[in-house]
N, C-alpha and C positions, 0 to 999 in steps of 0.2 A: 464422430470424435474430431475429425478434421474441421468440421463446421464450427464446433465449439472453440477450438484453439484459434481459428481464423477470426471468429467474432470477438474473442477475448483480446486478440492482438489489435484489432481495429479500435476497440474501446480504449485500450491502453494508449494507443497512438493519439487518439483524440484528447485524452486527459493529459498526456505529457505535453502536447502542444498548448493546451490551455494553461498548464502550470508554467512552462518555460517561456512561451511567447507572450502570453497576456498578463498573467498574474505577477510574474517576476519583474515586469516592467512598470508596475504601479509603484511609484517612488514613495508614497506615504504609507505603504504596508511594510512594516519591519519584518514580518514573517508571512508566509503564504500557506494555505492549507495543503496538505499532502493527499490529494485525491488518488494518486497512484497507490499509496499505502492502503487506502480503504478498498480500492479495487482488488488488490492482491489478497487482502483479507477475505473479501467476498468470494472471489474465485476459489480460494483454498477451502473455505468453509463449505461451499456448495459442491465442489468437485474433488476434494481430497488433497493429500500431501503432494502428489506428483504434479497436479495442475497448479497448486500453490507455488511449488518450487519453480516450475516453468514460467508461470506468469510473473513471479517475483524476479527471476533472472532477466526476462525480456523487458520488464518495466525498468529495472535497474540499468540494463544496457542502453535503452532509449534515453533514460535520464542522464547517464554518463556521457553519451554522445552530445547531448544538448546543454550540458551544464559545465561549470568550471571545476567540478570535484575531481579528485584523482580517479583515473579510469579503473573500474572494477569495484569501487567502494559501494556504490548503490546496488550493484549486482549482488554483492555478498550480503548486504544488509537486508535487501528485499527477498532474497532467496531464503534466508533464515526465517524471516517473518512469515513467508508463504508456507514453509515447512511447519512452523509452530501453529499457524492457523489451520493447517490440514489435520491436526490432532482433534479438532472440534468438528470434523466432517460428520454430518448426520447426528451430532450430539447437541447442537445448539439451536435454539429457536431464533433464527435470524430475522424473523418477522417482528420480533418484540422491539419496541422503541428503546427501552432501557438496556436491553442486551446489546443493542447497536451502540449506544452511548458508552457503555462500559468497554466494549470491544475497541472503539476508536481511542478511548482514553489509554488503555493499557498497551495498545499497539504503538502509540506515539511514545510512551515511556520506554518500551522495549527497544524501539528504534534509537532513541537517544542513548540508552545504556550500551547498545552494541557499538554505536559510533564512538562513544566515550572510551570503551575498551579498546577499539581499534586505534584511537588517537594515542592511547598509552603505548601501543606497540610502535606506532609511526608518528611521533610527535611533530616532526618537521613537515609532514605531508597532509595530515588530516586535522582539520579544525573541529573540535567537539562542541557540543552544546554546553552552555552554562545552565545547569539544571534549574537554578534558582533565578534565572534572568527573566525579564519581562518578555523578551522575544520568544523564549521557549514556552512561557505561560500562554502567550497569544497563540502560538501554533498548536499547543495542547488544547486550548479552548476551541479553536476553529475546527480541528480534527474531531474533537469529541462531539460537538454539536452539529457538524455537517455530516457526520457518519450516517445517521439515520436517513438523511435526505439523499445522499449518494447511493446508499443501499436500496432505497425505494426506487430510485431511477434505474439501477442495475437490475432489479427484480422484474422490471418491465421487459427486459431482454432475456429472461430465463429460457425461453424456447430456443434461443440461439446459443446461449452460454452453457447450459447444462445438457450434457448428452443424455439420451434416453437410457434408462436402466435396463439391463438385460440379465436374465438369470437370477439366481438366488444369491444374496449377499451373505 
């Protein structure tokens, strides 16, 4: 179990560095793909709600430390998404290309809705997405179409990410 959490942490750390250090500094990209969101979804679908919540919280914490967003915002959003993704643990065919596309699409929309709701509670501190803007459409498209590729990459690390099953479920 510890090997699974440690491997997940290392993968999250690599993706947060890619997002914050590399992709966010490309000035002609108005939006960047949210690889951490896809990772949290994958970990929660493969390992359940608790793993989804934990990886969501850790990825949000890493992103909060390295971004300019209010501290705790990404932790909350990604913990909720990890919990919701955990509902589909062992119920979803994560190897299906179209299921991965649908998962990336709806996870991005749920993320935007959660941030919009939080921005209604804290309007001076949280900038929400403009749902009908081209920036959100670009992020939605990138997350949707990159989700199968990222999941295929993460599946190659399943021996490290997914703990062995013991006993009867």
